[in-house]
Structures are given as structure tokens and as C-alpha cells.
Steps between C-alpha positions, in 0.01 A plus 500: 500500500881461519724368226809327614781404253753233613837447348644171375391223740693197362322240706543675836148441634577580869631848410211551254232429763691707752518805277136465416416516870742787558333702220160459671370344184132415502408221265189571298525875561859577393688394188835315488747526208827312444804602295544141374742209568267360766600146521853413392810446713336531850391234755117510472355573153188308592442728799546803277244365259247439787551864615458629140157313475390598852542875428426502125844654422578631154847462359704609195719233327860474608784310335481208741117488442552480131739208543263321745208543264692336222607212728135448604389515140727209422402309800133523432563409133671177626835604376827430691682799636875518450745517775393762759701700754437386860276801586291453179437133578415579857243762390342265249475220761353726769234624272414158357147491647403841341686482160181551296371782719824698501546441122165651423561788744838586361365500140264784622774715655586801287838662435385820666210640692418869443263703714438874540741516788781248417657267236616164624760294312740227599840627374433844346424670171708625211620845619520633156185375332283475810228256571372462142852420385594254764568142382401177665857439614529853640181459698634186674872546516626858427750613758784705358514747225597519220439126452829310554618239256496244780304476821647704776408633846733795475440835324262790491136404531224558252327739740810721516400599139125502551333838476178520704192434291284263712363618840690226679691196373535205737725206405697206651756266349821687599603358834870582440404873494268476795237748598444788260306812571523801258331839545453806285372825654430325818278234338594127475491388136694162511532219759699179467377241756729204461717496814615134469280324755590163367871583532472594864404866454159637551147481346378846410148631425355839421160639596365723229241679719735544790809579284699281733761223463458188714772252573557168673832329558576175307507162670698351211858385485565473126407134473493497123736779415 
């Protein structure tokens, strides 16, 4: 059995299927994990959903997934959504035929997945208080440290202050910072997989058993940037 973890997909279904093939993933025998933010901003969220179902992928909640979940909750309750950004409206419309299914699936997605060999989160953990002291907001959106008074993409990252406790932490969310691989005593203990596929970068995956990074080039041209 192989375990493949894929970084933020953001509706890029072609790249998702390509990287699954490149990883020699065997559906039913291997396990597929996602760092979150599977649907928003990209061209084919429905295609991503179909691949998730096909392969039984497991995912941790990302900040875009939390927002989509709340939007679907309102829609299914018959409430009117406020004004949405173009990319949010596009995602909602593209997923219209599976609103109920995705809503129930997202409600079952955890904030983290912890195994003997790795800890999977969307954005990161609190570098001072560790996994038990990580807040909901930190799980889905932590980026810089210490926490800035306003949202920023600049500054030292949370993992610059993290002292190795988990065997391996794998996260996404931080496309501006790109691929992150940190080692101690020759052993990899932290990997950041968000390499900005939806912005024209790459989609990145990591094979636990092979200890190998896998990448495919993006086909996107920042449609909803």
C-alpha cells in the first residue's frame, strides 16, 4: 500500500488526474490524502469531486473549504447568499448538481489527520503550543509567526519557529512561500505542498512510502486571480 498526499488542488482536475497517474496510484490498494482547498478558484471543481469519489480520497479542511461549506449550508437551508466574488459564484454553480453530497462530505472532513508516520494539516499548527494548542483558525489559515495584526503574505513562517515533535508534518495553504522541505539529522520532518497550481505554478504530491516528491506543471492562467 502506498499513501499519496496531494497539495492544494483548487479545482484543477486535469493536473490532479495527471499527478495521480504519475504517482502510479492504484485505486482500492493505495490511499489518497489531500491538504484541503480542493474546489475553489479553479476551472473544474466538479471534476475534482468526481476524482475524489472515484479514489476515496481523504481531506483535511482548508480555509476555502470552510467558506464553501457555509455557503452550501445556506443554499440547502433555502437562504439567499450575499454578493459573491466571481470565483466563488463559479464554484457554486459548477457544483450545483452535487451540493448535497459535497456538503455532507465536507462536514466529515477533519482539521487534521494524524497517523504513526505523519500529521496532515491544511495551514499548520501553533509552533509554541503544538497540535493540542492549535486553534481552529490556525489549522485553516496560519501562515506567518508571530500572528500579525492584519493578514499578510510576508514575514517569517510558523514552521521557522517549530521544534520537531511530530515524525513528519505535511501542510498546504502557503502558495506564496512555495515548496517547503525541512530536514533534521538527514530526516525530513516538514513538507509544504502548496506550489500554486491554480496560479500557474505546479501541483505537488508526496509519496510517504517512497519518500518522494511528485510534480506536474499547471495548465492554468490565473483566470480568477
